[in-house]
C-alpha positions in Angstrom: -23.2 -83.9 -14.7 -24.6 -84.0 -18.5 -23.0 -84.6 -21.7 -24.1 -81.2 -22.8 -21.9 -79.6 -19.6 -18.7 -81.9 -20.1 -18.7 -80.7 -23.4 -19.2 -77.1 -22.2 -16.4 -77.9 -19.4 -14.2 -79.4 -21.7 -14.9 -76.6 -24.7 -13.5 -74.3 -21.8 -10.5 -75.6 -21.1 -9.7 -75.8 -24.4 -9.9 -72.6 -25.1 -8.2 -71.2 -21.8 -5.1 -73.8 -21.8 -4.5 -74.0 -26.3 -3.3 -70.6 -26.4 -1.2 -70.9 -22.9 0.8 -73.6 -23.6 1.1 -72.1 -27.4 2.3 -69.2 -25.3 4.5 -71.2 -22.7 6.0 -73.3 -25.5 6.8 -70.8 -27.9 8.5 -68.6 -24.2 10.6 -72.0 -23.8 11.8 -72.2 -27.0 13.3 -69.1 -27.5 15.4 -69.5 -24.2 19.0 -70.3 -24.4 18.6 -72.6 -21.6 18.4 -76.1 -23.0 15.9 -78.2 -20.6 15.8 -82.3 -20.4 12.2 -83.3 -22.1 10.3 -84.3 -19.0 11.8 -81.2 -16.8 10.4 -79.0 -19.7 6.9 -81.2 -19.0 7.4 -80.3 -15.5 7.2 -76.8 -15.6 4.8 -76.9 -18.2 2.9 -78.4 -15.9 4.0 -76.5 -12.7 2.8 -73.2 -14.0 -0.3 -73.7 -16.5 -2.6 -75.8 -14.4 -3.1 -73.8 -11.8 -3.1 -70.8 -14.3 -5.6 -72.8 -16.1 -7.6 -73.4 -12.7 -7.8 -70.3 -11.2 -7.4 -68.1 -14.3 -7.8 -69.6 -17.6 -11.2 -70.8 -16.9 -12.4 -68.4 -14.3 -12.4 -65.8 -17.5 -13.4 -68.1 -20.1 -16.5 -68.4 -18.1 -16.8 -64.7 -17.4 -16.2 -64.3 -21.2 -18.5 -66.8 -22.0 -21.7 -64.9 -19.3 -21.1 -61.0 -20.8 -21.1 -62.6 -24.6 -24.6 -64.7 -22.7 -25.5 -61.7 -21.1 -25.2 -59.4 -24.5 -27.0 -62.1 -26.9 -30.3 -62.2 -24.8 -30.7 -57.7 -24.8 -31.3 -58.1 -28.8 
């Protein structure tokens, strides 16, 4: 894989995961459930890895394709 493609993949993953992690940590902090760090991390990864793989990155790909199509029409 070329460097440009790797950078683009890293960017897409970051765009998908940053808001997801932020929202999940916010919701978890509002919860009255006090869990040890390792359980919070386990919950975070169990939810966010599939979310990012099956929803987040495909959504970012879709948006980027739409923007690319719009830019190419002009």
